[in-house]
C-alpha angles and dihedrals in degrees: 000000000000124000122201129180129220109201141192119191130185102009107168116213128169118220144148105269134151146072099241119092094241090052091057089061103052137051111242129200117245124190110218127193124182137185121194116191123202144148103297095189091070091057095046093048095057103026086211123137090216088067093049137071103254108220092202089058090046091054093050093046091052093044094052095040098049093042091059097047126097102188125159097215130045087221091062091048093049092051093049092046092051090049090050091049092047089052094045096041107035091168088075113102093187135014126198120189132186124189119190122195106205097184091055090049092053091048090052095044096240137114101247142000129176144093135288123196135176124198126183124206133202 
């Protein structure tokens, strides 16, 4: 069985996120990256977008979903985002998601902070 991965890296989405009072008043940019793994042989055999995970559709799904959320924790947002991707793209056997929070990294004086999760299905 072959496994291929469709990926999106560095998608910037502004949303209301955070647990501190000041964070609940301003939209903050997040940098979202996602990897959706599926059976690549099926896509290659048909050469049909309907059999594939369309990365443009994944980008739009993430952009819309994250922009509408108001979670306190990145962990909560990441879990919800993976659940949404699993529902929208059932061909994915595994989904890995990373969310970077650039404003928090700057405040802490480091290059990056965030969460990274991986969930497997079936």
